[in-house]
Structures are given as C-alpha cells and as structure tokens.
C-alpha positions, 0 to 999 in steps of 0.5 A: 352156776348163776343161772342154777343159783337163780332157778333155785331162788325162782322155783322156791316161790309162789306158782299161784295164777293171778289175773293180769291185764294183757301186755297191750293194756298194760301199756295203755295203763301206764300212759294213762298213769293207772297201773297197779303197784308191783306185787313183789314177794322177794328181792335182793341182789348177789355177787357171783363168780370172781376170784381174788386178784392183786392190784397194786400190791392190795388183794381185791375181788375181780371177775364177779358179776352183780345180779339183782333179782325180784320175785313177784307175789304171783309168780306164774312161770317156772323160769326167770327172765335174766336180763344180761346188757351189751358192752358199754352199759349196765343192767339199769338198761332193763329197769326203766326209761329216761322218761320215767316209764317202767322197763323190761324187767318191771314188764316181766315182773308184772307178767309173773316172771321173776326177773334178774338184772345183771351188771357184767364183770368190770361194769356197773356194781361190779367193780372195774379196776384199771390195773387188771382190766386195762385202761377204760375207754368211753364211746363217743357221744355219737356212738351213744346217741346212735345206739342207745339214747337218741336211736330215732334220729339216726336211720341205722335199723329199719 
C-alpha cells in the first residue's frame, strides 16, 4: 500500500531533464565543499498502516511505519528509491554520515529520483510500545561497531 501511495506522489511531480554532474564528480565536489544546494520541489512525511491496540487500558496506534519523502525539482526517473533500514536501526542511516557528508538519500535525490526514507514499525519515529512488542533489547557496543560504526576496524567482510 505504501509503495503504491509513494509512486502516486512521485509520479505527479515534474519529469524535466536537468544537467547533473556524474556521481564521481559529485563525490569530488562534496569533499571540496562545492556541491550545489539540493533543489527540492516537495517534501514531507506520512504514517502508513497500523491499527488501534490496547496497551495498559489505553488505545494506541501500533504497527504503523513512518516515511519521509523528498521530490527533486527536476525529477528524471518515474519511480522513487525507497530506503528501508535493517534491524536495530532507523531510516537516519540513509540521510547523512557521522562526519557530515550527504547520505544515500541525498545522492539519489541529486540524481533526479524521488526518495522515501522509512522507519519500520516500532523503530525511530514509529513508536515502540513494550506492552505490545515485548521488552527492548539493545545491541552490544561490539555488535554496533562491527556492523555499523567502525567496520574498518574489523575484518568481517572482504
């Protein structure tokens, strides 16, 4: 359902052609601090899915996802790129890097794609309710470093 709704939003936007530098040039420009500002025609967010549940005698929304979207001023592709994070994470993985560089969402936006960044149900801006989803567990520091924040210090993948 969300994919169809997102396609509808994306397809209503302009499909004009624009000259954009190649991805290799974009990376060089980003390091030099000369990247042009993003040109966004429309942005916003949506909650999709979900149902009303009872938690501790109170009706609450559960099972919904949160997605934020950005539509480029010069959209050159008919279908959006939808970013869905893995376990123990949120959609912010795709919106930037710890050192301030653009993330994958901005990369594809610059390439003329509409982008949607999702927080799965019970994560990020999609509220987590212990009474419905069970007790929270946090990954250990070693787990997080090996897979997300310091992968260069571990030899997990070639």
